[in-house]
C-alpha positions in Angstrom: -8.8 -11.4 -34.8 -5.0 -11.9 -34.4 -4.5 -8.2 -34.4 -7.3 -7.7 -31.9 -6.0 -10.5 -29.7 -2.5 -9.1 -29.6 -3.4 -5.5 -28.8 -6.3 -6.1 -26.4 -3.9 -8.4 -24.4 -1.0 -6.0 -24.6 -2.5 -2.7 -23.6 -3.8 -4.1 -20.3 -1.5 -7.1 -20.0 0.8 -5.8 -17.2 -2.2 -4.7 -15.1 -3.9 -8.1 -15.7 -0.7 -9.9 -14.6 -0.8 -8.1 -11.2 -4.6 -8.6 -10.9 -4.3 -12.4 -11.7 -1.4 -12.9 -9.3 -3.1 -11.0 -6.5 -6.4 -12.9 -7.1 -4.5 -16.2 -7.0 -3.1 -15.5 -3.6 -6.5 -14.2 -2.4 -7.9 -17.7 -2.8 -6.2 -18.4 0.6 -7.0 -15.0 2.1 -7.9 -16.4 5.6 -4.9 -18.7 5.7 -2.5 -15.8 4.7 -4.2 -13.7 7.4 -3.4 -16.4 10.0 0.2 -16.7 8.8 0.7 -13.0 9.0 -0.5 -13.0 12.7 1.7 -15.7 14.3 0.9 -14.3 17.8 -2.6 -15.8 17.6 -2.7 -19.5 18.1 -5.0 -21.5 15.8 -7.4 -23.1 18.3 -11.1 -24.0 18.1 -13.2 -21.0 19.1 -16.9 -20.4 19.5 -17.9 -17.7 17.0 -20.5 -16.4 19.4 -18.1 -16.0 22.3 -15.5 -14.4 20.0 -18.1 -12.0 18.7 -19.1 -11.1 22.3 -15.5 -10.4 23.2 -15.1 -8.2 20.1 -18.2 -6.2 20.8 -17.0 -5.7 24.4 -13.7 -4.2 23.2 -15.3 -2.1 20.5 -17.8 -0.7 23.1 -14.9 0.8 24.9 -12.4 1.7 22.2 -14.7 2.6 19.3 -17.7 3.8 21.2 -18.1 7.0 19.1 -18.0 5.2 15.7 -21.3 5.2 13.8 -20.9 1.6 12.6 -19.0 -1.6 13.4 -18.6 -4.6 11.0 -17.3 -8.0 12.2 -16.4 -11.3 10.6 -16.1 -13.9 13.4 -13.2 -16.2 13.7 -13.7 -19.7 12.1 -11.9 -22.8 11.1 -10.0 -21.0 8.4 -9.5 -17.6 10.1 -7.8 -17.4 13.5 -8.9 -13.9 14.4 -12.1 -11.8 14.4 -11.9 -9.2 11.7 -13.3 -5.8 12.8 -13.9 -2.7 10.6 -15.3 0.6 12.0 -15.5 4.2 11.1 -13.1 6.6 12.8 -13.9 10.1 11.7 -14.0 9.9 7.9 -11.7 6.8 7.6 -12.3 3.1 8.0 -10.1 1.3 10.5 -9.5 -2.5 10.2 -8.0 -4.6 13.0 -7.7 -8.3 13.8 -9.0 -9.1 17.2 -8.0 -12.0 19.5 -11.1 -14.4 19.5 -10.6 -15.0 23.2 -10.1 -11.5 24.6 -11.6 -9.4 21.7 -8.5 -7.1 21.8 -5.9 -6.4 19.1 -3.2 -6.0 21.8 -0.1 -8.0 21.0 -1.2 -8.8 17.5 0.9 -7.2 14.7 -1.1 -4.7 12.7 -1.3 -6.1 9.2 -3.8 -6.4 6.4 -2.8 -10.0 5.9 -4.6 -11.7 3.0 -7.0 -8.8 2.8 -4.3 -6.8 1.0 -4.2 -9.2 -2.0 -8.0 -9.6 -2.0 -8.5 -5.8 -2.1 -5.7 -5.1 -4.5 -7.2 -7.7 -6.8 -10.2 -5.5 -7.6 -9.3 -2.1 -6.1 -5.6 -1.8 -7.1 -5.0 0.4 -4.0 -6.8 3.2 -5.8 -9.6 5.4 -4.4 -13.2 4.3 -5.0 -14.5 3.8 -7.7 -11.5 4.2 -10.0 -9.6 1.0 -9.0 -12.8 -1.1 -9.4 -13.6 0.5 -12.8 -10.1 -0.2 -14.0 -10.2 -3.8 -12.8 -13.6 -4.4 -14.4 -12.4 -2.9 -17.7 -9.3 -5.2 -17.5 -11.6 -8.2 -17.0 -13.7 -7.3 -20.0 -10.6 -7.0 -22.1 -9.4 -10.3 -20.8 -12.6 -11.9 -22.0 -12.0 -10.3 -25.4 -8.4 -11.5 -25.5 -9.4 -15.1 -24.7 -12.2 -15.3 -27.2 -10.1 -13.7 -30.0 -7.3 -16.0 -29.0 -9.5 -19.1 -29.5 -10.4 -17.8 -33.0 -6.9 -16.7 -34.0 -5.1 -19.9 -32.8 -7.3 -22.3 -34.7 -4.9 -25.1 -34.2 -4.2 -24.5 -30.5 -6.0 -27.7 -29.3 -3.7 -29.7 -31.6 -0.7 -27.7 -30.5 -1.6 -28.3 -26.9 0.1 -31.7 -27.3 3.3 -30.1 -28.7 6.0 -28.3 -26.7 9.3 -27.5 -28.3 11.7 -26.1 -25.7 14.7 -24.0 -26.7 13.1 -22.8 -30.0 12.7 -19.1 -29.3 9.4 -17.7 -30.5 8.0 -21.2 -31.2 8.6 -22.2 -27.6 6.8 -19.2 -26.2 3.9 -19.8 -28.5 3.8 -23.5 -27.4 3.9 -22.4 -23.7 1.2 -19.8 -24.3 -1.1 -22.4 -26.0 -0.4 -25.0 -23.3 -1.3 -22.7 -20.5 -4.3 -21.4 -22.4 -5.9 -24.7 -23.2 -5.1 -26.6 -20.0 -7.3 -24.3 -17.9 -9.4 -22.7 -20.7 -12.8 -23.1 -18.8 -11.3 -21.5 -15.7 -9.8 -18.6 -17.7 -13.1 -17.8 -19.4 -15.1 -18.2 -16.2 -12.9 -16.1 -13.9 -12.6 -13.3 -16.4 -16.3 -13.1 -17.2 -17.4 -13.4 -13.6 -14.8 -10.8 -12.6 -16.3 -8.3 -15.0 -19.9 -9.3 -14.0 -19.3 -8.7 -10.3 -18.4 -5.1 -11.0 -20.9 -4.6 -13.9 -22.9 -2.0 -12.0 -19.8 0.4 -12.3 -19.4 -0.3 -16.1 -23.1 -0.2 -16.9 -25.0 1.8 -14.3 -27.7 3.1 -16.7 -30.4 0.6 -15.7 -30.3 1.6 -12.1 -30.1 5.3 -13.1 -33.2 4.9 -15.3 -35.1 2.7 -12.9 -34.5 4.7 -9.7 -33.7 8.2 -11.0 -30.8 8.6 -8.6 -32.7 7.4 -5.5 -29.9 5.3 -4.1 -31.8 4.6 -0.8 -34.7 3.0 -2.8 -32.2 1.0 -4.9 -30.4 -0.3 -1.8 -33.6 -1.2 -0.1 -34.7 -3.3 -3.0 -31.4 -5.0 -3.2 -31.2 -5.6 0.6 -34.7 -5.7 2.0 -33.6 -6.8 5.5 -31.1 -3.9 5.8 -32.5 -1.4 8.3 -31.0 2.1 8.7 -32.1 4.6 11.3 -31.0 8.1 12.2 -29.2 8.6 15.5 -31.4 10.0 18.2 -28.7 11.3 20.5 -30.1 9.3 23.5 -27.3 7.0 24.9 -28.7 3.5 25.3 -26.6 0.3 25.9 -26.6 -2.5 23.4 -28.7 -5.6 24.2 -26.4 -8.6 25.0 -25.4 -9.9 21.6 -24.9 -13.6 22.6 -28.6 -14.5 22.8 -29.2 -12.7 19.5 -26.5 -14.7 17.8 -27.8 -18.0 19.2 -31.3 -17.1 18.0 -30.1 -16.1 14.6 -28.1 -19.3 14.2 -31.3 -21.3 14.9 -33.3 -19.4 12.4 -30.6 -19.4 9.8 -29.7 -23.1 10.4 -26.0 -22.4 10.4 -23.2 -20.0 11.5 -23.1 -16.2 11.2 -20.7 -14.8 8.6 -21.1 -11.0 9.1 -22.3 -8.8 11.9 -23.0 -5.1 11.5 -23.9 -2.8 14.3 -25.2 0.6 13.3 -25.4 3.5 15.8 -23.9 1.5 18.6 -24.7 3.0 22.1 -27.6 5.0 20.7 -31.4 4.3 21.1 -31.6 3.8 17.4 -29.0 1.0 17.2 -29.5 -1.8 14.7 -27.7 -5.2 14.7 -27.8 -7.1 11.4 -26.6 -10.7 11.1 -25.9 -12.4 7.8 -25.5 -16.1 7.2 -22.0 -17.4 6.5 -20.9 -19.0 3.2 -21.1 -22.7 3.0 -20.3 -25.5 0.5 -23.2 -24.5 -1.8 -22.3 -22.6 -5.0 -25.5 -20.5 -5.0 -25.9 -19.2 -1.5 -29.3 -18.0 -0.3 -28.1 -15.2 1.9 -30.3 -15.0 5.1 -30.2 -11.6 6.8 -31.9 -10.7 10.1 -31.9 -7.2 11.6 -32.6 -6.7 15.3 -33.3 -3.6 17.3 -30.0 -3.0 19.1 -31.5 -2.0 22.4 -34.5 -4.4 22.8 -33.5 -7.4 20.6 -36.8 -7.3 18.7 -36.6 -8.5 15.0 -37.0 -5.5 12.7 -36.7 -7.3 9.3 -35.7 -10.7 7.9 -35.0 -11.8 4.3 -33.8 -14.9 2.5 -32.5 -14.1 -0.9 -34.2 -16.4 -3.5 -35.0 -13.9 -6.3 -33.9 -15.5 -9.6 -31.8 -12.7 -11.0 -29.9 -12.1 -7.8 -29.6 -15.9 -7.2 -27.9 -16.2 -10.6 -25.6 -13.2 -9.8 -24.7 -14.8 -6.4 -23.9 -18.1 -8.2 -21.5 -16.3 -10.6 -20.0 -14.3 -7.7 -19.6 -17.6 -5.8 -17.8 -19.1 -8.8 -15.4 -16.2 -8.9 -14.5 -16.0 -5.2 -14.5 -19.8 -4.6 -16.0 -19.3 -1.1 -18.0 -22.5 -1.5 -14.9 -24.5 -2.3 -13.3 -27.1 0.0 -9.6 -27.5 0.3 -9.1 -29.5 -2.9 -11.1 -27.1 -5.0 -9.2 -24.1 -3.5 -5.9 -25.7 -4.6 -7.3 -26.2 -8.1 -8.3 -22.6 -8.2 -4.9 -21.6 -6.9 -3.1 -23.7 -9.6 -5.4 -22.5 -12.3 -4.7 -18.9 -11.2 -1.0 -19.5 -11.6 -1.7 -20.9 -15.1 -3.7 -17.7 -15.9 -0.8 -15.6 -14.7 1.6 -17.6 -16.8 -0.7 -17.3 -19.8 -0.6 -13.5 -19.5 3.2 -13.4 -19.0 3.9 -15.7 -22.0 1.6 -13.6 -24.1 3.5 -10.4 -23.2 6.8 -12.1 -23.9 5.5 -13.6 -27.2 4.6 -10.1 -28.4 8.3 -9.0 -28.2 9.6 -12.4 -29.4 7.6 -12.0 -32.7 9.0 -8.5 -33.3 12.6 -8.9 -32.0 14.2 -9.3 -35.4 12.8 -6.0 -36.8 12.9 -4.0 -33.5 10.5 -1.2 -34.6 11.3 1.9 -32.6 10.5 3.0 -29.1 7.3 1.0 -28.8 9.2 -2.3 -28.9 11.7 -1.0 -26.4 9.0 0.2 -24.0 7.1 -3.1 -24.1 10.4 -5.1 -23.7 11.5 -3.1 -20.7 8.0 -3.2 -19.0 7.9 -7.0 -19.6 11.2 -7.3 -17.7 10.0 -5.3 -14.8 6.5 -6.7 -14.4 7.0 -10.3 -15.4 10.4 -10.7 -13.7 9.9 -8.4 -10.7 6.2 -8.7 -9.6 6.8 -11.9 -7.7 9.6 -10.1 -5.7 7.2 -7.2 -5.0 4.5 -9.4 -3.6 7.1 -11.4 -1.7 8.2 -8.1 -0.1 4.8 -8.0 1.7 5.5 -11.4 3.5 9.1 -10.4 4.3 8.0 -7.0 5.7 5.4 -8.7 7.8 8.2 -10.6 9.6 10.9 -7.9 9.6 9.1 -4.8 10.7 8.8 -4.2 14.4 5.6 -5.7 15.8 4.7 -2.5 17.8 5.6 -0.1 14.9 3.2 2.8 14.4 1.6 2.7 11.0 2.8 -0.9 10.4 -0.2 -1.9 8.3 0.5 0.6 5.6 4.3 0.1 5.9 3.9 -3.4 4.7 1.8 -2.2 1.7 4.5 0.5 1.0 7.1 -2.2 0.9 5.3 -3.8 -2.0 5.1 -0.6 -4.0 8.6 0.5 -3.2 10.0 -2.9 -4.4 7.8 -2.7 -7.4 9.0 0.7 -8.4 12.6 -0.4 -7.9 12.3 -3.5 -10.1 10.5 -1.5 -12.8 13.2 1.1 -12.8 15.9 -1.6 -12.9 14.2 -3.2 -15.8 14.0 0.1 -17.6 17.7 1.0 -17.3 19.4 -2.4 -17.5 20.0 -4.3 -20.7 17.0 -6.8 -21.0 19.4 -9.7 -21.8 20.9 -9.4 -18.3 17.9 -7.9 -16.5 15.7 -11.0 -17.1 18.0 -13.3 -15.3 18.8 -10.8 -12.5 15.2 -10.0 -11.7 14.1 -13.6 -12.0 16.9 -14.4 -9.6 15.9 -11.6 -7.3 12.3 -12.9 -7.3 13.5 -16.5 -6.6 15.7 -15.2 -3.7 12.8 -13.2 -2.2 10.5 -16.2 -2.3 13.1 -18.5 -0.8 13.7 -15.9 2.0 10.1 -16.1 3.2 10.3 -19.4 5.1 13.9 -18.7 6.1 13.1 -15.3 7.7 10.1 -16.9 9.3 12.3 -19.5 11.0 15.0 -16.9 12.0 12.3 -14.6 13.5 11.1 -17.5 15.6 7.5 -17.3 14.2 7.5 -20.5 12.1 4.6 -22.8 12.8 4.0 -26.3 11.5 0.2 -25.8 11.0 -1.7 -25.5 7.7 -1.0 -21.8 6.9 2.7 -22.1 8.0 3.4 -25.2 5.9 1.3 -23.9 3.0 3.0 -20.5 2.7 6.5 -21.9 3.3 6.2 -24.8 0.8 4.5 -22.7 -1.9 7.2 -20.0 -1.5 10.0 -22.6 -1.9 8.3 -24.1 -5.0 8.0 -20.7 -6.6 11.6 -20.0 -5.7 12.7 -23.2 -7.4 10.7 -22.4 -10.6 11.9 -18.8 -10.8 15.5 -19.9 -10.1 15.4 -22.4 -12.9 14.1 -19.7 -15.2 16.9 -17.3 -14.1 19.5 -20.0 -14.7 18.3 -20.8 -18.1 18.4 -17.1 -19.0 22.2 -17.1 -18.5 22.9 -20.3 -20.4 23.0 -18.9 -23.9 25.4 -16.1 -22.8 27.7 -18.7 -21.1 27.8 -20.9 -24.1 28.4 -18.0 -26.4 31.3 -16.8 -24.2 32.8 -20.3 -24.3 32.6 -20.5 -28.1 34.2 -17.1 -28.4 37.1 -18.1 -26.1 37.5 -21.4 -28.1 37.7 -19.4 -31.3 40.3 -17.0 -30.0 42.3 -19.9 -28.7 
């Protein structure tokens, strides 16, 4: 079990580190999105009015798109998120809830980058999702074998011995593992479960024999698809449909999809928003886009899908209030720390015997990933403030800043002596995190609202922790140098 725990954690550990850190940040996806778009003031908006404004803009600027998808602004998100097809590519923009236009708003993925990276890894479909699902399965395996292998870790939870080398790393690993053990198991299992159809597709293949349309109809009975007729017909006013749907659903609308807009076959589908319930009974209503007639309606109460939705809700924490989201956020950092200490412990246990290139490879990758990944993710926030607001291709330039920084820190960790690279990269990550609120102030975009204070204070706390780690990394060398000078004297 110890062997299985060590190797199942090692082979996927660096990827899991990035997945866990991105998922932790994604807990506050709407708030990060608001922070990255300081041009939009956080004011109370009517979701119906903001959706009408967005539809008006899309009718002019995306009239030829075969589909529009909208997430209305709400008390957590300051903009309406729009996604539409342009040729063969999807385009996503944040729209002003009052005007429905993206004009004057910096083009950024915001918190959506961390959310998508968490399970897609910036790779084409379905490879990123398959890789993430496999990593989640191995994480479940590593946690279970870790419980078996460390049979005294509940007792060791109350013991932490700093400055003891390998023993200190094991104590830290045990502490981070036990303190949030239910969260670690839950988030890993539900992460694998939400993508299980990619890992185990044979039930659907056997049951539907490749008929994806029939499978999709059974999964989403209220989803209506119709072929385009080629007869231009204006959309029915969407405001009354939204009001009608809110009355039937008994709450706000979370997702609006418009298929074949501007055509006689247009369909408008409205899905209920998430609320404070763990198991959400999704309510979907589809309307004829030209007459407003209800075509289909469905409330999801089937037991198997209700159980799946409950697990999905546990993983994404969309039911959670502010306190619960912060608990998810803190537990996510503990999971990230658990993975990092496990990777470091692997090398700490083998440092004395230093067996060949495998040890060197793991040690150098540990330096780059553990020490440098915070700097790479901080680069996204810094690029958001430093890149010109009107820059063409700005959205992807922010993403490229993450990967260019990541490549640089991994290269630095590979060529620099680990004893020095640890402190230098941790110091770089600390400086990058500390620079986020500073650059925000210097750019004149700092705001004293929830997202502004949350991002700024969290960045400073991370900078303090990483700075302390970097400083402790230099202490043994300083003390050794002092002893050497004393001996010579």
